[in-house]
MMTF fields as JSON, N, C-alpha, C and O atoms, coordinates in Angstrom:
{
  "mmtfVersion": "1.0.0",
  "mmtfProducer": "UNKNOWN",
  "numBonds": 503,
  "numAtoms": 504,
  "numGroups": 126,
  "numChains": 1,
  "numModels": 1,
  "chainsPerModel": [1],
  "groupsPerChain": [126],
  "chainIdList": ["A"],
  "bondAtomList": [4, 2, 8, 6, 12, 10, 16, 14, 20, 18, 24, 22, 28, 26, 32, 30, 36, 34, 40, 38, 44, 42, 48, 46, 52, 50, 56, 54, 60, 58, 64, 62, 68, 66, 72, 70, 76, 74, 80, 78, 84, 82, 88, 86, 92, 90, 96, 94, 100, 98, 104, 102, 108, 106, 112, 110, 116, 114, 120, 118, 124, 122, 128, 126, 132, 130, 136, 134, 140, 138, 144, 142, 148, 146, 152, 150, 156, 154, 160, 158, 164, 162, 168, 166, 172, 170, 176, 174, 180, 178, 184, 182, 188, 186, 192, 190, 196, 194, 200, 198, 204, 202, 208, 206, 212, 210, 216, 214, 220, 218, 224, 222, 228, 226, 232, 230, 236, 234, 240, 238, 244, 242, 248, 246, 252, 250, 256, 254, 260, 258, 264, 262, 268, 266, 272, 270, 276, 274, 280, 278, 284, 282, 288, 286, 292, 290, 296, 294, 300, 298, 304, 302, 308, 306, 312, 310, 316, 314, 320, 318, 324, 322, 328, 326, 332, 330, 336, 334, 340, 338, 344, 342, 348, 346, 352, 350, 356, 354, 360, 358, 364, 362, 368, 366, 372, 370, 376, 374, 380, 378, 384, 382, 388, 386, 392, 390, 396, 394, 400, 398, 404, 402, 408, 406, 412, 410, 416, 414, 420, 418, 424, 422, 428, 426, 432, 430, 436, 434, 440, 438, 444, 442, 448, 446, 452, 450, 456, 454, 460, 458, 464, 462, 468, 466, 472, 470, 476, 474, 480, 478, 484, 482, 488, 486, 492, 490, 496, 494, 500, 498],
  "bondOrderList": [1, 1, 1, 1, 1, 1, 1, 1, 1, 1, 1, 1, 1, 1, 1, 1, 1, 1, 1, 1, 1, 1, 1, 1, 1, 1, 1, 1, 1, 1, 1, 1, 1, 1, 1, 1, 1, 1, 1, 1, 1, 1, 1, 1, 1, 1, 1, 1, 1, 1, 1, 1, 1, 1, 1, 1, 1, 1, 1, 1, 1, 1, 1, 1, 1, 1, 1, 1, 1, 1, 1, 1, 1, 1, 1, 1, 1, 1, 1, 1, 1, 1, 1, 1, 1, 1, 1, 1, 1, 1, 1, 1, 1, 1, 1, 1, 1, 1, 1, 1, 1, 1, 1, 1, 1, 1, 1, 1, 1, 1, 1, 1, 1, 1, 1, 1, 1, 1, 1, 1, 1, 1, 1, 1, 1],
  "groupList": [{"groupName": "UNK", "atomNameList": ["N", "CA", "C", "O"], "elementList": ["N", "C", "C", "O"], "formalChargeList": [0, 0, 0, 0], "bondAtomList": [1, 0, 2, 1, 3, 2], "bondOrderList": [1, 1, 2], "singleLetterCode": "X", "chemCompType": "L-PEPTIDE LINKING"}],
  "groupTypeList": [0, 0, 0, 0, 0, 0, 0, 0, 0, 0, 0, 0, 0, 0, 0, 0, 0, 0, 0, 0, 0, 0, 0, 0, 0, 0, 0, 0, 0, 0, 0, 0, 0, 0, 0, 0, 0, 0, 0, 0, 0, 0, 0, 0, 0, 0, 0, 0, 0, 0, 0, 0, 0, 0, 0, 0, 0, 0, 0, 0, 0, 0, 0, 0, 0, 0, 0, 0, 0, 0, 0, 0, 0, 0, 0, 0, 0, 0, 0, 0, 0, 0, 0, 0, 0, 0, 0, 0, 0, 0, 0, 0, 0, 0, 0, 0, 0, 0, 0, 0, 0, 0, 0, 0, 0, 0, 0, 0, 0, 0, 0, 0, 0, 0, 0, 0, 0, 0, 0, 0, 0, 0, 0, 0, 0, 0],
  "groupIdList": [1, 2, 3, 4, 5, 6, 7, 8, 9, 10, 11, 12, 13, 14, 15, 16, 17, 18, 19, 20, 21, 22, 23, 24, 25, 26, 27, 28, 29, 30, 31, 32, 33, 34, 35, 36, 37, 38, 39, 40, 41, 42, 43, 44, 45, 46, 47, 48, 49, 50, 51, 52, 53, 54, 55, 56, 57, 58, 59, 60, 61, 62, 63, 64, 65, 66, 67, 68, 69, 70, 71, 72, 73, 74, 75, 76, 77, 78, 79, 80, 81, 82, 83, 84, 85, 86, 87, 88, 89, 90, 91, 92, 93, 94, 95, 96, 97, 98, 99, 100, 101, 102, 103, 104, 105, 106, 107, 108, 109, 110, 111, 112, 113, 114, 115, 116, 117, 118, 119, 120, 121, 122, 123, 124, 125, 126],
  "secStructList": [7, 7, 7, 2, 2, 2, 2, 6, 6, 7, 7, 1, 7, 3, 3, 7, 7, 2, 2, 2, 2, 2, 2, 6, 6, 7, 7, 7, 1, 1, 3, 3, 7, 7, 7, 3, 3, 3, 7, 6, 6, 7, 7, 3, 3, 3, 6, 6, 3, 3, 3, 3, 1, 1, 1, 7, 2, 2, 2, 2, 2, 2, 2, 2, 2, 2, 2, 6, 6, 7, 1, 7, 3, 3, 3, 7, 1, 7, 7, 7, 7, 7, 6, 6, 7, 2, 2, 2, 2, 2, 2, 2, 2, 2, 2, 2, 2, 2, 2, 2, 2, 6, 6, 6, 1, 7, 3, 3, 3, 1, 1, 7, 7, 7, 1, 1, 1, 3, 3, 7, 7, 6, 6, 1, 7, 7],
  "xCoordList": [-1.545, -1.693, -0.491, 0.684, -0.782, 0.268, 1.127, 0.608, 2.62, 3.247, 3.081, 3.647, 2.354, 1.965, 3.439, 3.708, 4.364, 5.485, 6.523, 7.157, 6.777, 7.512, 7.006, 7.856, 5.47, 5.076, 5.189, 5.453, 5.007, 5.365, 6.714, 6.943, 7.747, 9.025, 9.184, 10.076, 8.738, 8.934, 9.245, 8.48, 9.96, 10.057, 9.47, 8.764, 9.417, 8.728, 7.409, 6.959, 6.636, 5.011, 4.472, 4.962, 3.411, 2.687, 1.354, 0.615, 0.905, -0.289, -1.081, -0.76, -2.23, -3.303, -4.471, -4.454, -5.699, -6.858, -7.024, -6.989, -7.191, -7.399, -8.155, -7.785, -9.276, -10.224, -9.443, -9.619, -8.696, -7.784, -7.095, -7.372, -6.118, -5.145, -5.873, -5.347, -6.987, -7.838, -8.288, -8.242, -8.779, -9.236, -8.251, -8.59, -6.898, -6.059, -5.329, -4.264, -5.76, -5.135, -3.712, -2.902, -3.272, -1.858, -1.547, -2.293, -0.398, 0.024, 1.077, 1.832, 1.386, 2.545, 3.043, 2.398, 4.356, 4.817, 4.213, 3.875, 4.232, 3.671, 2.71, 3.014, 1.69, 0.51, -0.151, -0.472, -0.309, -1.076, -2.475, -2.42, -3.691, -4.858, -5.489, -6.209, -5.254, -5.878, -6.569, -6.114, -8.004, -9.13, -9.453, -8.874, -10.538, -10.658, -12.154, -12.802, -12.527, -13.925, -13.661, -12.855, -14.586, -14.688, -15.831, -16.997, -15.188, -16.33, -15.913, -15.052, -16.552, -16.359, -16.052, -16.511, -14.994, -14.591, -13.693, -13.157, -13.523, -12.742, -11.424, -11.263, -10.221, -9.045, -8.815, -8.521, -8.859, -8.589, -8.141, -8.177, -7.653, -7.333, -8.266, -8.722, -8.559, -9.497, -9.299, -8.801, -9.671, -9.677, -9.948, -9.42, -10.82, -11.277, -10.414, -10.597, -9.525, -8.711, -8.661, -8.804, -8.47, -8.469, -9.696, -10.609, -9.962, -11.177, -10.641, -9.913, -11.085, -10.492, -11.572, -12.741, -10.973, -12.184, -12.303, -13.286, -11.449, -11.679, -10.869, -9.692, -11.453, -10.755, -9.306, -9.161, -8.395, -7.047, -6.022, -5.955, -5.218, -3.969, -3.197, -2.58, -3.128, -2.471, -3.053, -2.379, -4.505, -5.051, -5.175, -5.463, -4.957, -4.547, -3.291, -3.225, -2.254, -0.868, -0.683, 0.004, -1.304, -1.354, -1.758, -1.027, -2.894, -3.332, -2.341, -1.908, -2.018, -0.74, 0.26, 0.466, 0.812, 1.675, 1.227, 1.875, -0.107, -0.697, -0.845, -0.678, -1.151, -1.132, 0.242, 0.557, 0.945, 2.508, 3.119, 4.349, 2.401, 3.079, 4.25, 5.242, 4.102, 5.392, 5.97, 5.335, 6.949, 7.461, 7.613, 7.866, 7.427, 7.445, 7.006, 7.115, 6.45, 6.061, 6.784, 6.549, 7.562, 8.41, 7.391, 6.93, 7.022, 6.594, 7.102, 7.265, 7.516, 8.003, 7.318, 6.75, 7.462, 6.368, 5.002, 4.183, 4.67, 3.347, 3.383, 3.193, 3.598, 3.443, 1.973, 1.703, 1.047, -0.553, -0.912, -0.126, -2.237, -3.216, -3.331, -2.804, -3.975, -4.203, -5.239, -6.117, -5.328, -6.032, -7.645, -8.183, -8.17, -9.604, -10.31, -11.457, -8.785, -9.051, -9.744, -9.139, -10.736, -11.369, -10.347, -10.476, -9.33, -8.569, -7.481, -7.12, -6.992, -6.522, -7.248, -6.825, -8.281, -9.358, -9.28, -9.046, -9.512, -9.491, -8.18, -8.089, -7.246, -5.825, -5.591, -5.276, -5.816, -5.824, -6.608, -6.187, -7.716, -8.572, -8.339, -8.786, -7.555, -6.865, -5.747, -5.695, -4.76, -3.724, -4.379, -3.931, -5.469, -5.517, -6.308, -6.196, -7.15, -7.329, -6.352, -6.266, -5.516, -4.106, -3.735, -3.754, -3.357, -2.468, -3.386, -2.811, -4.824, -5.468, -5.311, -4.941, -5.539, -5.915, -4.445, -4.359, -3.38, -2.076, -1.066, 0.039, -1.467, -0.393, 0.791, 1.709, 0.859, 2.273, 2.846, 3.972, 2.522, 3.199, 3.564, 2.793, 4.702, 5.022, 4.939, 5.738, 4.152, 3.87, 4.781, 4.392, 5.943, 6.597, 6.967, 7.222, 6.998, 7.286, 8.797, 9.361, 9.366, 10.863, 10.928, 12.03, 9.959, 10.012, 8.868, 7.981, 9.032, 7.989, 6.558, 6.23, 5.614, 4.274, 3.469, 3.949, 1.859, 1.273, 0.227, -0.708, 0.227, -0.609, -0.104, 0.939, -0.969, -0.626, 0.006, -0.604, 1.285, 1.989, 3.303, 3.722, 4.276, 5.463, 6.175, 5.786, 7.114, 8.298, 9.623, 9.956, 10.41, 11.809, 12.671, 12.158, 13.747, 14.676, 15.091, 15.65, 15.042, 15.528, 16.824, 17.188, 17.777, 19.043, 19.293, 20.447, 18.318, 18.236, 18.565, 18.291, 19.154, 19.05, 17.887, 17.468, 17.306, 16.349, 16.495, 15.652],
  "yCoordList": [3.55, 2.163, 0.931, 1.18, 0.111, -1.014, -0.738, -0.258, -1.061, -1.345, -2.783, -3.621, -3.191, -4.508, -5.203, -6.337, -4.396, -5.013, -5.403, -6.425, -4.75, -4.942, -6.134, -6.921, -6.392, -7.422, -8.725, -9.855, -8.44, -9.776, -10.189, -11.327, -9.242, -9.724, -10.42, -11.263, -10.39, -10.569, -12.088, -12.82, -12.579, -14.398, -14.542, -15.55, -13.693, -14.122, -14.164, -13.669, -14.693, -14.821, -13.471, -12.673, -13.131, -12.039, -12.213, -13.05, -11.477, -11.813, -10.633, -9.445, -11.258, -10.277, -10.938, -12.071, -10.03, -10.689, -11.282, -10.512, -12.616, -12.939, -11.723, -11.275, -11.241, -10.641, -9.125, -8.515, -8.806, -7.469, -7.604, -6.958, -8.645, -9.142, -9.286, -8.712, -9.936, -10.129, -8.818, -8.62, -7.919, -6.781, -5.667, -4.798, -5.84, -4.867, -5.658, -5.204, -6.948, -7.7, -7.687, -7.195, -8.189, -8.574, -9.85, -10.509, -10.305, -11.812, -11.762, -10.798, -12.756, -12.93, -14.317, -15.209, -14.443, -15.872, -16.974, -18.153, -16.151, -17.117, -16.189, -14.997, -16.554, -15.762, -16.602, -17.787, -15.738, -16.203, -15.56, -14.417, -16.067, -15.618, -15.259, -16.103, -14.05, -13.777, -12.287, -11.151, -12.896, -11.964, -11.007, -11.098, -10.126, -9.075, -8.709, -8.487, -8.71, -8.093, -6.711, -6.609, -5.709, -4.449, -4.64, -4.973, -4.336, -4.427, -3.377, -3.674, -2.143, -1.256, -1.902, -2.961, -0.975, -1.766, -2.701, -2.865, -3.465, -4.725, -4.309, -3.354, -5.459, -5.543, -6.769, -6.888, -7.772, -9.159, -9.847, -9.241, -11.24, -12.128, -13.243, -13.261, -14.124, -15.667, -16.402, -15.923, -17.432, -18.371, -17.898, -18.469, -16.778, -16.36, -14.958, -14.291, -14.633, -13.498, -12.369, -12.65, -11.237, -9.867, -9.414, -9.54, -8.778, -8.021, -6.779, -6.579, -5.86, -4.395, -3.385, -3.457, -2.46, -1.492, -0.256, 0.483, -0.181, 0.536, 0.081, -0.206, -0.047, -0.319, 0.36, 0.942, 0.299, 0.785, -0.08, -0.95, 0.125, -0.957, -1.135, -2.19, -0.139, -0.368, -1.325, -2.093, -1.198, -2.173, -3.454, -4.282, -3.803, -5.099, -5.665, -6.741, -4.845, -4.966, -5.408, -6.402, -4.673, -4.587, -6.181, -6.936, -6.456, -7.841, -8.871, -9.669, -8.9, -9.636, -9.929, -11.03, -8.671, -8.51, -9.497, -10.496, -9.125, -9.867, -11.388, -12.067, -11.933, -13.387, -13.938, -15.11, -13.082, -13.806, -13.474, -13.508, -13.063, -12.8, -11.999, -12.324, -10.857, -10.122, -9.733, -10.099, -9.13, -8.808, -7.376, -6.836, -6.752, -5.051, -4.877, -5.837, -3.753, -3.093, -1.606, -0.735, -1.354, -0.19, 0.565, -0.14, 1.644, 2.476, 3.441, 4.258, 3.831, 4.683, 5.256, 4.651, 6.632, 7.531, 7.609, 7.956, 7.257, 7.359, 8.899, 9.034, 10.023, 11.284, 11.699, 12.405, 11.265, 11.313, 12.519, 13.312, 12.504, 13.621, 14.661, 14.572, 15.92, 16.947, 16.486, 15.791, 16.808, 16.623, 16.308, 15.248, 17.035, 16.992, 16.029, 15.763, 15.656, 14.859, 13.402, 12.786, 12.798, 11.62, 10.337, 9.378, 10.402, 9.224, 9.468, 8.417, 10.613, 10.949, 9.933, 9.083, 10.354, 9.675, 8.362, 7.798, 7.446, 6.104, 5.75, 4.606, 6.304, 5.601, 5.501, 4.495, 6.788, 6.625, 5.74, 5.276, 5.494, 4.497, 3.323, 2.525, 2.754, 1.61, 1.501, 0.481, 2.565, 2.311, 2.116, 1.211, 2.834, 2.632, 1.238, 0.758, 0.464, -0.81, -1.635, -2.395, -1.467, -2.492, -2.388, -3.364, -1.104, -0.865, -1.549, -2.017, -1.602, -2.038, -3.139, -3.66, -4.086, -5.428, -6.055, -7.103, -5.62, -6.208, -5.455, -5.22, -5.059, -4.438, -5.008, -4.392, -6.368, -6.828, -6.672, -7.169, -6.123, -6.046, -4.228, -3.488, -3.847, -2.183, -1.797, -2.246, -1.103, -0.098, 1.131, 2.056, 1.283, 2.406, 3.015, 2.326, 4.578, 5.211, 5.529, 5.861, 5.383, 5.497, 6.907, 7.235, 7.499, 8.919, 9.611, 9.022, 10.92, 11.964, 11.455, 11.021, 11.561, 11.055, 12.095, 12.856, 12.088, 12.836, 12.305, 13.01, 10.847, 9.866, 9.809, 10.36, 9.074, 9.176, 7.607, 6.64, 7.613, 6.38, 6.74, 7.826, 5.596, 5.831, 6.268, 5.86, 6.999, 7.586, 7.32, 7.476, 6.859, 6.866, 7.258, 7.024, 7.749, 8.03, 7.166, 6.226, 7.088, 6.075, 5.656, 4.541, 6.573, 6.062, 5.654, 5.422, 5.557, 4.996, 3.421, 2.773, 3.089, 1.699, 0.83, 1.019, 0.019, -0.864, -2.113, -3.009],
  "zCoordList": [-17.263, -17.953, -17.901, -18.172, -17.667, -17.701, -18.907, -19.915, -18.852, -19.883, -20.281, -19.578, -21.352, -21.744, -22.099, -21.704, -22.89, -23.086, -22.201, -22.46, -21.221, -20.157, -19.333, -18.916, -19.0, -18.556, -19.407, -18.995, -20.311, -20.981, -21.236, -21.647, -20.996, -21.167, -19.6, -19.697, -18.421, -17.256, -17.019, -17.648, -16.443, -16.131, -15.197, -15.213, -13.931, -12.683, -12.872, -13.905, -12.026, -11.819, -11.724, -10.924, -12.55, -12.276, -11.685, -12.204, -10.575, -9.791, -10.375, -10.407, -10.845, -11.082, -11.628, -12.111, -11.513, -12.006, -13.62, -14.581, -13.749, -15.327, -16.063, -17.149, -15.327, -16.191, -16.642, -17.697, -15.699, -15.796, -17.311, -18.322, -17.132, -18.178, -19.449, -20.404, -19.676, -20.514, -21.369, -22.583, -20.203, -20.901, -21.472, -22.275, -20.895, -21.557, -22.417, -22.837, -22.822, -23.887, -23.462, -24.247, -22.26, -22.122, -21.754, -21.029, -22.237, -22.343, -21.429, -21.564, -20.3, -19.555, -19.746, -20.296, -19.204, -19.371, -18.146, -18.253, -17.081, -15.801, -15.216, -15.165, -14.808, -14.349, -13.207, -13.296, -12.051, -10.936, -11.184, -11.637, -10.978, -11.133, -9.728, -9.195, -9.102, -7.977, -8.103, -8.234, -7.991, -8.214, -6.719, -5.636, -7.104, -6.005, -6.166, -7.189, -4.816, -4.646, -3.676, -2.752, -4.182, -3.397, -2.313, -2.524, -1.037, 0.087, 1.214, 2.041, 1.216, 2.199, 3.323, 3.751, 3.909, 5.229, 5.575, 6.671, 4.312, 4.323, 3.67, 2.91, 4.225, 3.551, 3.934, 5.123, 3.266, 3.692, 2.505, 1.434, 2.568, 1.501, 1.898, 3.041, 1.066, 1.167, -0.101, -1.12, 0.032, -1.176, -2.495, -3.449, -2.69, -3.922, -4.209, -5.227, -3.254, -3.895, -2.73, -1.54, -3.154, -2.339, -1.981, -2.797, -0.646, -0.477, -0.097, 0.875, -1.014, -0.581, -0.437, -0.817, 0.168, 0.658, -0.76, -0.798, -1.608, -2.495, -3.68, -3.465, -5.179, -6.171, -6.484, -7.559, -5.688, -6.059, -5.938, -5.069, -6.779, -6.78, -5.737, -5.585, -4.886, -3.592, -2.586, -1.9, -2.558, -1.683, -1.99, -1.126, -3.367, -3.956, -3.428, -2.834, -3.689, -3.241, -1.895, -1.66, -0.89, 0.376, 0.784, 1.425, 0.336, 0.655, 0.221, 1.052, -0.819, -1.404, -0.097, 0.415, 0.292, 1.574, 2.517, 2.828, 3.039, 3.807, 3.73, 4.743, 2.564, 2.379, 2.205, 2.412, 1.848, 1.71, 2.878, 2.864, 4.205, 5.436, 5.553, 6.205, 4.852, 4.865, 6.304, 7.293, 6.429, 7.776, 7.975, 9.052, 6.76, 6.607, 5.426, 4.664, 4.97, 3.936, 3.725, 4.562, 2.732, 2.495, 1.575, 0.677, 1.612, 0.481, 0.082, 0.988, -1.055, -1.91, -3.053, -3.962, -2.864, -3.908, -3.63, -4.481, -2.307, -1.738, -1.201, 0.007, -1.946, -1.545, -1.271, -0.299, -2.111, -1.557, -2.43, -2.947, -2.495, -3.104, -2.415, -1.306, -2.725, -1.793, -0.906, -1.418, 0.665, 1.691, 1.102, 1.422, 0.461, 0.114, -1.199, -1.557, -1.716, -2.978, -2.691, -1.814, -3.167, -2.747, -2.842, -2.08, -3.834, -3.941, -2.584, -2.053, -2.05, -0.659, 0.455, 1.238, 0.187, 1.49, 1.512, 2.581, 0.02, -0.141, 0.169, 0.614, 0.084, 0.253, 1.762, 2.397, 2.228, 3.743, 4.54, 5.6, 4.076, 4.663, 4.424, 5.248, 3.212, 2.886, 3.914, 4.601, 4.093, 5.19, 6.39, 7.094, 6.858, 8.145, 8.35, 9.478, 7.347, 7.478, 7.735, 8.699, 6.759, 6.792, 8.159, 8.91, 8.559, 10.039, 11.223, 12.205, 11.117, 12.315, 12.294, 13.346, 10.968, 10.983, 11.007, 11.648, 10.462, 10.371, 11.059, 10.571, 12.253, 13.173, 13.45, 13.992, 13.053, 13.277, 12.086, 12.103, 10.891, 9.718, 9.442, 8.831, 9.959, 9.743, 8.382, 7.56, 8.114, 7.047, 7.086, 7.8, 6.424, 6.547, 5.244, 4.256, 5.252, 4.116, 4.232, 5.274, 3.034, 2.974, 1.829, 1.39, 1.506, 0.817, 1.625, 2.242, 1.52, 1.973, 1.665, 0.56, 2.894, 2.375, 3.081, 3.922, 2.588, 3.331, 3.872, 4.251, 4.001, 4.519, 6.094, 6.446, 7.007, 8.4, 8.525, 8.981, 8.04, 8.482, 8.649, 8.247, 9.433, 9.94, 8.806, 7.711, 8.862, 7.842, 8.41, 9.585, 7.337, 7.898, 6.447, 5.352, 6.546, 5.573, 4.755, 5.32, 3.519, 2.351, 2.682, 2.309, 3.498, 3.746, 5.161, 5.523, 5.957, 7.458, 7.123, 6.114, 8.157, 7.976, 8.29, 9.432, 7.674, 7.614, 8.746, 8.789]
}
């Protein structure tokens, strides 16, 4: 669950769907309403917000990286679920969609990960 107190204290803009903040009764100082739609096999961003293949936060965040024209995406703490876990499969599919569609934006794990992504040491020069 989100830490509502920490979010309310942030002075930076919080990017999240209005509906989610209302549902969780979270109030923030600066908010950008970016909605999302779940559509199997898709990972993109358009005028209505994020289009994600599965309802997982990482997919939403990756579309924000895409929309913001990130030069690279570094992942920490993406160690993954066990191979047969449906959440592992959803996350790997999301990573695969991002890597195929956004091949110009490197996706790199800086901590150990069971997902099929490039991995580098947290201490290696970036």
